[in-house]
C-alpha positions in Angstrom: 25.3 34.9 -89.4 23.9 35.5 -86.3 23.3 39.2 -85.3 24.8 39.8 -82.0 24.8 42.4 -79.3 26.0 43.7 -76.1 25.1 45.9 -73.6 27.1 47.3 -70.5 24.1 47.9 -68.6 25.1 44.9 -66.1 25.8 40.6 -65.9 23.7 39.1 -68.8 19.5 37.9 -68.1 19.5 34.3 -67.2 18.2 31.9 -69.7 15.1 29.6 -69.0 17.1 26.7 -67.9 19.2 28.8 -65.4 15.7 30.6 -63.9 14.3 26.7 -63.2 17.1 25.6 -61.7 16.8 28.7 -58.8 13.9 27.9 -58.8 14.1 24.3 -57.6 16.5 24.9 -55.4 15.1 28.3 -53.7 12.3 25.8 -53.6 14.5 23.0 -52.0 16.1 25.4 -49.4 12.2 26.4 -47.6 10.7 22.8 -48.1 14.3 22.1 -45.8 13.4 25.2 -44.0 9.7 24.2 -42.6 10.6 20.4 -42.3 13.2 21.4 -40.1 11.0 23.6 -38.2 8.7 21.3 -38.2 11.0 18.6 -36.5 11.9 21.2 -34.3 8.7 21.9 -33.5 7.7 18.5 -32.7 11.4 18.0 -30.9 11.2 21.0 -28.2 8.5 20.1 -25.1 7.1 22.3 -23.1 5.8 22.2 -20.4 1.5 21.8 -19.4 0.1 23.0 -16.5 -3.6 23.3 -15.4 -5.1 26.7 -13.5 -6.5 26.0 -10.4 -7.3 28.3 -7.8 -7.3 27.8 -3.2 -6.2 29.3 -0.5 -3.4 28.6 2.3 -4.5 26.6 4.9 -3.0 24.6 8.1 -2.1 21.3 8.2 -4.9 20.5 11.2 -8.1 22.2 9.5 -11.9 22.1 10.5 -14.5 23.4 8.2 -17.9 23.9 10.2 -21.3 23.7 9.6 -25.0 23.3 11.1 -25.8 19.6 11.5 -29.7 20.4 11.5 -31.6 23.0 9.1 -32.4 25.8 12.1 -32.6 29.5 12.4 -29.5 31.3 14.8 -29.7 32.5 18.2 -26.7 33.0 19.6 -22.8 33.5 17.7 -20.2 32.9 19.9 -16.9 33.4 18.6 -16.3 36.0 15.3 -13.2 35.7 13.2 -9.4 35.7 14.6 -10.9 34.3 17.9 -8.9 31.1 19.2 -10.2 27.7 20.6 -10.9 24.9 22.2 -12.2 21.4 20.8 -15.2 21.8 22.3 -16.3 25.4 22.3 -19.9 26.5 21.8 -19.8 28.0 18.7 -23.0 28.5 17.3 -26.5 27.9 19.4 -29.7 27.2 16.8 -32.9 27.8 18.2 -34.1 24.9 20.4 -37.0 26.0 21.9 -39.8 23.0 20.9 -37.1 21.1 22.1 -36.6 23.0 25.2 -40.1 22.2 25.7 -39.4 18.6 24.5 -37.4 17.7 27.2 -38.8 19.5 30.3 -42.1 17.4 29.1 -40.1 13.7 28.4 -38.0 14.5 32.1 -41.5 15.4 33.9 -43.5 12.9 32.5 -39.6 10.4 33.5 -40.0 11.9 36.6 -43.6 11.0 36.5 -42.4 7.3 36.0 -40.1 7.4 38.7 -42.3 8.2 41.2 -45.1 5.7 40.6 -42.6 3.2 39.8 -41.9 3.6 43.3 -45.1 3.6 44.9 -45.9 0.4 43.9 -42.5 -0.5 44.8 -42.9 0.1 47.8 -46.8 -1.5 48.2 -45.7 -4.3 46.9 -42.8 -4.7 49.2 -45.8 -4.3 51.9 -48.0 -6.7 50.7 -45.2 -8.9 50.8 -44.7 -7.3 54.6 -48.1 -8.3 54.9 -48.7 -12.1 53.0 -45.1 -13.1 54.9 -46.6 -12.3 59.1 -49.9 -14.1 57.5 -48.8 -16.8 56.9 -47.2 -16.4 59.7 -49.8 -17.0 62.0 -51.6 -19.5 59.6 -48.2 -21.6 60.2 -49.4 -21.2 63.8 -52.9 -21.3 63.4 -52.9 -25.2 62.0 -50.4 -25.6 63.6 -52.5 -24.8 67.4 -55.0 -27.7 65.6 -52.6 -30.1 64.6 -51.4 -30.4 68.1 -55.3 -29.2 69.4 -56.9 -32.6 66.8 -54.2 -34.5 68.5 -55.0 -34.4 71.8 -58.7 -34.9 71.2 -58.0 -37.6 69.6 -56.5 -39.5 72.5 -59.0 -38.0 74.5 -61.3 -40.0 72.6 -59.7 -43.2 72.3 -59.9 -42.8 76.7 -63.4 -41.6 75.4 -63.3 -38.0 77.8 -63.9 -36.4 74.9 -67.8 -36.4 72.8 -67.7 -37.6 68.9 -68.7 -33.5 67.9 -66.0 -32.0 69.4 -63.7 -34.2 67.0 -65.9 -33.5 64.4 -64.8 -29.7 65.4 -61.7 -30.0 65.8 -60.7 -31.6 62.8 -63.3 -29.4 60.8 -60.9 -26.6 62.7 -57.7 -27.8 61.3 -58.4 -28.1 58.0 -59.7 -24.8 57.6 -56.3 -23.8 59.5 -54.3 -25.4 56.3 -56.4 -24.4 53.2 -56.0 -20.9 54.8 -51.6 -21.6 54.9 -52.0 -23.6 51.8 -53.8 -20.1 49.8 -51.8 -18.1 51.4 -48.4 -19.3 50.1 -49.6 -20.4 46.4 -50.8 -16.7 46.4 -48.8 -15.4 42.6 -45.7 -13.9 43.7 -45.0 -12.8 39.3 -47.6 -10.8 39.3 -46.1 -7.9 41.6 -43.5 -8.4 39.7 -44.9 -8.6 36.1 -46.5 -5.0 37.7 -42.4 -4.1 38.3 -42.2 -4.9 35.3 -44.5 -2.5 33.4 -43.9 0.8 35.2 -39.8 0.3 34.5 -40.4 -0.4 30.4 -42.5 3.2 30.8 -39.2 4.6 33.1 -37.3 3.7 30.5 -39.2 4.8 27.9 -40.3 8.2 29.6 -36.6 8.0 30.2 -35.6 7.3 26.6 -37.4 9.9 25.4 -35.8 12.3 27.5 -32.4 11.6 26.3 -33.2 11.6 22.6 -34.9 15.6 23.4 -31.4 16.5 25.2 -29.6 15.3 21.8 -31.1 17.1 19.3 -30.7 19.7 21.5 -26.7 19.0 21.1 -27.3 18.8 17.8 -28.7 22.4 18.4 -25.1 23.5 20.0 -22.5 23.9 16.5 -19.0 23.2 18.4 -15.1 23.8 17.1 -13.9 20.0 16.3 -10.7 20.8 16.9 -8.2 23.8 19.1 -7.5 25.8 16.4 -7.7 30.3 14.7 -12.1 30.9 13.5 -12.1 32.0 10.6 -16.3 33.5 10.5 -18.3 33.2 7.2 -21.6 35.4 6.4 -24.5 34.7 8.8 -26.5 36.5 11.2 -28.8 36.3 14.5 -31.9 34.7 12.8 -30.7 33.1 9.3 -32.0 29.8 8.3 -28.9 27.7 8.6 -28.4 24.0 6.3 -26.0 21.4 6.2 -24.3 23.1 3.5 -23.8 25.5 4.6 -20.6 26.6 5.9 -20.0 29.3 9.2 -16.3 28.7 10.1 -13.4 27.2 9.1 -11.1 26.5 11.9 -6.7 26.3 11.0 -4.8 24.5 14.1 -1.3 23.3 14.5 2.1 25.3 13.1 2.6 24.0 9.2 1.1 25.6 6.2 -0.4 24.1 4.0 -1.8 24.9 0.2 -5.8 23.8 -0.3 -6.3 24.6 -4.4 -9.1 23.9 -6.4 -8.5 22.3 -9.6 -11.5 21.8 -12.3 -13.6 19.1 -13.2 -11.9 19.3 -16.6 -8.6 19.1 -15.3 -9.1 17.0 -12.8 -7.4 13.4 -14.2 -4.5 15.3 -15.6 -3.4 16.2 -11.7 -1.7 13.1 -9.8 0.2 13.2 -6.3 3.7 14.4 -6.6 3.2 17.5 -9.5 4.5 20.3 -8.3 3.0 23.5 -8.5 3.8 27.5 -8.5 1.3 30.0 -7.0 1.0 33.5 -7.1 -0.5 34.9 -3.5 -3.1 37.8 -3.0 -1.0 39.1 0.1 2.0 39.5 -3.0 0.6 41.1 -5.6 2.3 44.4 -8.1 5.4 45.2 -7.1 6.0 42.6 -3.9 5.0 39.5 -6.2 6.0 36.4 -4.8 6.3 32.6 -6.3 5.8 30.5 -4.1 6.6 26.2 -4.6 5.6 23.1 -3.7 3.5 19.8 -5.2 0.5 18.0 -5.0 0.7 15.6 -1.7 -3.7 14.4 -1.7 -6.2 14.8 -3.6 -10.0 14.3 -1.8 -11.4 11.4 -4.1 -14.8 13.1 -4.8 -15.7 15.9 -7.3 -17.5 18.4 -5.2 -19.3 21.6 -6.5 -20.6 25.3 -5.6 -23.4 26.7 -8.3 -22.9 25.8 -11.2 -18.7 24.7 -10.6 -17.4 21.4 -9.9 -13.8 21.2 -8.9 -11.7 18.3 -6.9 -9.9 19.8 -4.0 -5.9 19.1 -4.2 -3.5 19.9 -1.2 0.4 20.5 -1.7 2.9 21.8 0.2 3.7 25.0 1.3 6.7 26.8 2.0 5.8 30.6 2.8 10.4 31.5 1.6 10.2 32.8 5.7 7.0 35.4 4.2 3.9 36.0 6.5 1.2 34.0 5.1 -2.4 34.2 7.4 -4.7 31.4 7.1 -6.8 31.6 4.8 -5.3 33.8 2.1 -6.0 33.0 -1.4 -3.5 32.0 -3.7 -4.0 31.6 -8.2 -1.2 28.8 -9.0 -0.4 26.4 -11.7 -0.3 22.4 -11.7 2.3 21.1 -13.6 1.5 17.4 -15.0 3.7 16.9 -17.9 5.8 18.1 -21.2 3.8 18.1 -24.9 5.6 19.3 -28.0 5.5 22.8 -29.1 3.0 22.4 -31.9 0.3 20.6 -30.1 0.8 22.9 -27.2 0.8 26.3 -29.7 -2.4 24.1 -31.1 -4.5 23.1 -28.1 -4.2 19.6 -29.8 -3.3 18.1 -25.8 
């Protein structure tokens, strides 16, 4: 007979078969839980956003830059001022252009005076030619009449042959003189006037170009609105890429966002966003919402940063939001599963 022992310490220890069964159940439950969590992670959808930054502006908006390279000689408008379209904002130095304009105008005035003087001279010469032609024609008529009378007298034997020869010569000379006056080339006068007119037009064109160069150094407001001035001072050298002013016009406000180039392809028109404004942070933190209405189709740069500009609708929610207020935003571009979101696989 075998030896049988009984203890009062508790339940009997598990047999090897029972331990293996318990381990299998534990592994099965753990595996099922893991699979369930994985499947749940794929089933759970998470909103995805790209970061953006920008500022509030108005529907009518313009950036003012210098059209040419030049030194600032006068600043006429400061931040906060309201301007009309065409108002002068900044004057660039134009001493050389002004001198060129004065010289061109003087040359144009001189060419105009020469043209008028030559026109007067030609008019006088034509008048004299007309008078000389009329006199020559009278002399010819007189010579022809006298020659006719001489011939009649010659026929009657009242005039000598030498007289007839003299009258014939006088008639020929009068005719030659008249022919010479009538055949005078008047086109030479017109050629002289044409050359002088071309010279005058050339001087006037030079003056017009000088005036255009001066106007190009006048920086004017492209639209009406309120001005935001950037930092620049008298005597500073500015270039076409230098931003001098922003002008905000109209009543409707929009949000202008910069989206980094690496995120630009993810954003499309109609995507919604939410933003925080610098004026409403801390205890006054307010979340503003809207959607992308327009995307500029170029990639811009600011130093080493490249970005795409998005224009978005903006609702101030009855808050006082002045143009130029900066904003940090997140732009929605779609959904992804939880695991892709956690591990950044998009």
